[in-house]
C-alpha positions as CSV (number, residue, x, y, z in Angstrom):
1,M,4.9,-6.2,-28.5
2,N,5.3,-2.5,-29.2
3,T,7.6,-1.0,-26.3
4,K,6.6,2.5,-27.1
5,I,5.1,4.0,-24.0
6,S,2.0,5.5,-24.3
7,D,0.5,9.0,-23.1
8,L,-1.6,6.8,-20.6
9,E,1.9,4.8,-19.2
10,K,3.4,8.1,-18.7
11,Q,0.4,9.4,-16.7
12,Y,0.5,6.2,-14.6
13,L,4.8,6.6,-14.3
14,H,4.5,10.1,-12.9
15,L,1.3,9.5,-10.7
16,K,3.2,6.5,-9.3
17,E,6.1,9.0,-8.6
18,T,3.9,11.5,-7.1
19,S,2.3,8.6,-4.6
20,A,6.0,7.5,-3.8
21,N,6.4,11.0,-2.7
22,I,3.3,11.1,-0.9
23,S,4.1,7.8,0.7
24,R,7.4,9.3,1.5
25,T,6.3,12.1,3.3
26,A,3.5,10.7,5.3
27,E,6.5,8.0,6.8
28,Q,8.6,11.1,7.6
29,K,5.1,12.9,9.5
30,R,4.6,9.2,11.1
31,A,8.5,9.2,12.2
32,E,7.9,13.1,13.8
33,L,5.1,12.1,15.4
34,G,6.6,9.1,16.7
35,V,9.6,11.8,18.5
36,L,7.0,14.1,20.0
37,H,5.1,11.5,21.6
38,K,8.2,10.2,22.8
39,Q,9.5,13.2,24.2
40,V,6.2,13.6,25.8
41,A,6.1,10.3,27.4
42,E,9.8,11.6,29.0
43,L,8.7,15.0,29.9
44,V,5.8,13.3,31.8
45,A,8.2,10.9,33.5
46,K,10.2,14.0,34.3
47,I,7.4,15.7,36.0
48,D,6.5,12.7,38.3
49,A,9.6,12.1,39.3
50,L,9.7,15.4,40.5
51,N,6.5,15.2,42.2
52,V,7.9,12.1,43.7
53,K,10.3,14.6,45.4
54,V,8.3,16.8,46.2
55,S,5.8,14.5,48.1
56,K,8.7,13.4,50.4
57,A,10.6,17.3,50.7
58,N,8.9,17.4,54.4
59,A,11.0,13.8,55.3
60,D,14.0,15.2,53.2
61,I,14.0,18.8,54.5
62,A,13.3,17.6,58.1
63,M,16.7,14.9,57.4
64,G,18.6,17.6,55.9
65,Y,18.7,15.7,52.1
66,L,17.1,19.0,50.8
67,T,17.1,22.8,51.2
68,S,14.3,25.3,50.9
69,E,16.4,26.9,48.0
70,G,16.3,22.9,46.5
71,F,12.6,22.6,47.0
72,M,11.6,25.8,45.5
73,A,13.9,24.8,42.6
74,I,11.9,21.2,42.3
75,K,8.9,23.8,42.4
76,R,9.9,26.0,39.5
77,E,11.2,23.3,37.5
78,I,8.2,21.5,37.5
79,A,5.9,24.5,36.6
80,E,8.3,25.3,34.1
81,K,7.9,21.4,32.6
82,Q,4.3,21.7,32.8
83,T,4.2,24.7,30.3
84,E,5.6,22.9,28.0
85,L,3.5,20.4,27.7
86,P,0.5,21.9,26.1
87,N,2.9,23.2,23.5
88,Y,3.9,19.6,22.8
89,N,0.1,18.8,22.8
90,E,-0.4,21.5,20.3
91,A,2.4,20.1,18.2
92,I,1.2,16.8,18.1
93,A,-2.4,17.5,17.0
94,A,-1.2,19.7,14.2
95,Q,1.1,16.7,12.7
96,A,-1.4,14.4,13.6
97,S,-4.0,16.7,11.2
98,A,-1.2,17.4,8.7
99,L,-0.2,13.5,8.5
100,E,-4.5,12.8,8.2
101,L,-4.6,15.0,4.7
102,I,-1.6,13.3,3.1
103,E,-2.7,9.7,4.0
104,Y,-6.0,11.2,2.3
105,Q,-4.0,12.4,-0.4
106,L,-2.1,8.8,-0.6
107,M,-5.7,7.0,-0.5
108,I,-6.9,9.2,-3.9
109,A,-3.4,8.8,-5.8
110,N,-3.5,5.5,-5.0
111,R,-7.1,5.0,-6.3
112,E,-6.5,6.7,-9.6
113,L,-3.4,4.3,-9.6
114,K,-5.4,1.6,-9.1
115,G,-7.3,2.6,-12.2
116,M,-5.1,3.5,-14.6
117,L,-3.0,0.2,-14.1
118,I,-6.5,-1.9,-14.8
119,K,-7.2,0.3,-17.8
120,L,-3.7,-0.2,-18.9
121,A,-3.6,-4.0,-18.3
122,G,-7.0,-4.0,-20.3
123,G,-5.2,-2.7,-23.0
124,I,-1.7,-5.2,-22.6
125,K,-4.2,-8.0,-22.9
126,D,-6.0,-6.9,-25.7
127,K,-2.6,-6.5,-27.6
128,I,-1.1,-9.9,-26.7
129,A,-4.4,-11.7,-27.6
130,K,-4.0,-10.0,-31.2
131,D,0.0,-11.0,-31.3
132,L,-1.3,-14.6,-29.9
133,S,-3.8,-14.6,-32.4
134,V,-1.3,-13.6,-35.4
135,E,1.6,-16.0,-34.0
136,V,-0.2,-18.9,-33.0
137,G,-3.7,-18.6,-33.6
138,H,-3.9,-22.1,-35.8
139,K,-2.5,-23.7,-32.9
140,I,-5.2,-21.8,-30.7
141,E,-7.7,-22.9,-33.5
142,L,-7.0,-26.5,-33.0
143,M,-7.2,-26.8,-29.2
144,V,-10.8,-25.3,-29.4
145,M,-11.7,-27.8,-32.1
146,G,-10.1,-30.6,-29.7
147,I,-12.1,-28.9,-26.8
148,V,-15.5,-28.9,-28.7
149,T,-14.7,-32.8,-29.5
150,A,-13.4,-33.9,-26.2
151,N,-17.4,-32.0,-25.1
152,N,-19.1,-33.8,-27.5
153,R,-20.9,-30.8,-28.3
154,N,-22.3,-29.0,-31.3
155,P,-20.3,-25.6,-31.2
156,S,-23.7,-23.7,-32.1
157,Y,-25.1,-24.8,-28.9
158,F,-22.3,-23.2,-27.2
159,E,-24.7,-19.8,-26.6
160,S,-24.6,-17.6,-23.4
161,E,-23.7,-19.9,-20.7
162,D,-22.5,-22.8,-22.9
163,R,-20.0,-19.8,-24.5
164,N,-18.7,-19.2,-21.2
165,L,-17.8,-22.8,-20.6
166,L,-15.9,-23.1,-23.8
167,Y,-14.1,-19.8,-23.1
168,G,-13.2,-20.8,-19.7
169,C,-12.3,-24.5,-21.4
170,I,-9.6,-22.7,-23.4
171,G,-8.5,-20.7,-20.3
172,E,-7.9,-23.6,-18.4
173,E,-6.2,-25.3,-20.7
174,L,-4.0,-22.8,-21.4
175,C,-3.4,-21.5,-17.9
176,K,-2.7,-25.3,-16.9
177,N,0.2,-25.8,-18.7
178,I,1.6,-22.3,-18.6
179,F,1.1,-21.8,-14.8
180,N,1.8,-26.0,-14.0
181,E,-0.3,-25.2,-11.0
182,G,-2.6,-28.2,-11.3
183,T,-5.4,-29.4,-13.2
184,N,-7.9,-27.8,-11.0
185,S,-8.9,-24.3,-12.6
186,F,-8.8,-22.5,-9.5
187,N,-5.3,-23.6,-8.8
188,V,-4.2,-22.0,-11.9
189,L,-5.4,-18.6,-11.8
190,P,-2.7,-15.6,-10.9
191,D,-2.9,-14.2,-7.7
192,V,-4.4,-10.5,-8.7
193,F,-1.6,-9.2,-6.2
194,K,1.4,-10.8,-8.5
195,A,-0.7,-9.8,-11.5
196,R,-0.6,-6.2,-10.9
197,E,3.1,-6.6,-10.2
198,I,4.0,-8.1,-13.0
199,I,2.0,-5.2,-15.1
200,D,3.6,-2.9,-13.2
201,A,7.2,-4.0,-14.1
202,L,6.3,-4.5,-17.8
203,I,5.1,-0.6,-17.8
204,V,8.4,0.5,-15.8
205,S,10.6,-1.6,-18.2
206,K,8.8,0.6,-21.0
207,A,10.2,3.8,-19.8
208,V,14.0,2.1,-18.9
């Protein structure tokens, strides 16, 4: 198989790198959002704790545990922390909007990437089929003759649905032996996600 990388494969690899960069940016934004949410939770917890002190202030002042100055300091600290909350919420809203945009860009890139991979896989499939017809065409021809004979059908009858039956028989016989998953045609079909990984790895290997 020709290992020269095509323009479409170059575009695919470039878009794959772009998608990976977008994905990393999205992960960074999620981490930043996580930190902001944690900071808000800590701030709210501090305000709640200070409000508890305020609710007990009368008793604490009466018992001498809290001075008037201490009480005012608590009130000031609550006010200061409450003014910080809107800033955090605005930052969270901004980061969430940015993340939404980044995730949309990632979805578009991955959709285009998938389309390119499907197109490239079709080209790889056609090239390998041509190579096989040259390298082992005679053996495949004999296998087809065996299938036709085994089904006791005249090749002229293999039209439309019958032709698809013949193609299915050829594919099943090949897949049974290649993937070694048994005789049930549903068991020998490779998983589409695994197939994509293999085709992707093949394209990447050509660029190395």
